C-alpha positions as CSV (number, residue, x, y, z in Angstrom):
1,M,-0.1,0.0,0.1
2,L,1.0,3.6,-0.5
3,L,0.4,6.4,2.1
4,I,-0.8,9.6,0.5
5,R,-1.1,12.9,2.4
6,R,-3.9,14.9,1.3
7,T,-4.5,18.7,2.1
8,R,-6.6,21.2,0.9
9,E,-4.4,22.3,-1.7
10,E,-2.6,19.3,-2.8
11,I,-2.2,15.5,-2.9
12,E,1.4,14.3,-2.6
13,H,2.8,10.7,-2.4
14,A,4.4,9.8,0.7
15,I,5.6,6.5,1.7
16,E,5.0,2.7,1.4
17,I,3.0,1.4,4.3
18,K,2.5,-2.0,6.0
19,S,-1.0,-2.7,7.6
20,A,-1.2,-4.3,10.9
21,H,-4.8,-4.8,11.3
22,S,-5.0,-8.3,13.2
23,W,-4.6,-8.6,16.8
24,W,-1.3,-10.5,16.3
25,T,0.3,-8.0,13.8
26,R,-0.6,-5.0,16.0
27,L,0.9,-6.9,19.1
28,V,4.2,-7.4,17.2
29,G,4.2,-4.0,15.4
30,L,7.6,-2.9,14.9
31,L,9.1,-5.2,17.9
32,G,12.4,-6.9,16.9
33,T,13.2,-4.5,14.0
34,S,16.4,-2.7,14.1
35,T,15.4,0.4,12.2
36,L,12.4,2.0,10.4
37,H,13.4,3.4,6.9
38,N,12.4,6.8,5.9
39,H,10.2,5.4,3.0
40,H,8.3,2.9,5.2
41,A,5.8,3.1,7.9
42,I,3.2,0.7,9.7
43,W,-0.5,1.4,10.0
44,L,-2.0,0.0,13.2
45,K,-5.9,-0.2,13.1
46,P,-7.8,-0.3,15.4
47,C,-5.5,1.5,17.8
48,R,-5.9,4.1,20.2
49,S,-2.5,4.5,21.9
50,I,0.8,3.3,21.3
51,H,4.2,2.3,23.3
52,T,7.7,1.9,22.4
53,I,8.4,-0.6,25.1
54,G,11.3,-3.0,23.8
55,M,11.8,-0.8,20.8
56,Q,15.7,0.0,19.8
57,Y,15.0,3.3,18.0
58,A,12.8,6.6,18.2
59,I,9.6,6.7,15.9
60,D,7.2,9.3,14.8
61,V,3.3,8.9,15.5
62,V,0.4,10.1,13.7
63,F,-3.2,9.5,15.4
64,L,-6.0,9.4,12.9
65,D,-9.6,9.5,13.4
66,K,-12.2,7.4,11.6
67,E,-11.8,9.5,8.3
68,Q,-8.1,9.0,8.6
69,V,-7.7,12.7,9.4
70,V,-4.7,13.6,11.6
71,R,-5.8,14.3,15.1
72,K,-2.5,14.3,17.0
73,L,1.2,14.2,16.1
74,A,4.0,12.9,18.2
75,S,7.7,13.5,17.0
76,T,10.6,11.4,18.0
77,I,9.2,9.1,20.5
78,Q,12.0,7.4,22.2
79,P,12.3,3.8,23.2
80,F,10.3,2.6,26.6
81,R,7.7,5.4,26.3
82,I,3.8,5.5,26.3
83,C,1.9,8.0,24.0
84,F,-1.8,8.3,24.5
85,A,-4.1,9.3,21.7
86,P,-6.7,12.0,21.8
87,R,-10.4,11.1,22.1
88,G,-11.9,9.9,18.6
89,T,-8.7,8.1,17.5
90,R,-9.2,5.1,15.5
91,S,-5.9,4.1,14.0
92,V,-2.2,5.0,14.3
93,V,0.7,5.4,11.7
94,E,4.2,4.8,12.9
95,L,7.0,6.3,10.9
96,A,10.8,6.8,11.1
97,A,11.7,9.6,13.4
98,G,11.8,12.9,11.5
99,S,9.2,11.8,9.1
100,I,6.4,14.2,10.4
101,Q,8.6,17.0,9.7
102,R,10.1,15.8,6.4
103,L,6.7,14.9,4.9
104,D,5.1,18.1,6.4
105,I,2.3,16.2,8.1
106,R,0.0,18.6,9.9
107,I,-3.2,18.3,12.2
108,D,-6.2,18.2,9.8
109,D,-4.3,16.6,6.8
110,Q,-6.1,13.5,5.6
111,L,-4.0,10.4,5.1
112,V,-5.3,8.1,2.2
113,L,-4.2,4.4,1.4
114,I,-4.0,3.4,-2.1
C-alpha cells in the first residue's frame, strides 16, 4: 500500500505502508526490528495508543480519526515510552523519526491509502 498525504491544496505521494490490522500484527508491530526506513511505515488499526517498550529506536506517530484525518502528532518518541491518543482516534501510523517534519504532516491533513 502507499500512504498519501492529502491537504486542501494538494495530494502528494508519501511512503510505502504495511498494514497491521489483526490482533497479532498489532501486538508485534515494529518489535524486533532494528530500524524503520524513511520510506516505510506501519498502520495499526484499530489502535488508540502506542508504546515503544522493547523498541531499539525512536519513531514518529500520527493519530488518525475514523476518516483518517490527523488528530495528533508525536515526534521522536524514544524507546520505552507510552503515547496516549486523543479522543476519537481509530488508528495510528508509526513512521521513522523525523518523518512528520520531512513529509510536512499537519493536524487536519487526511492520510489516504491506495
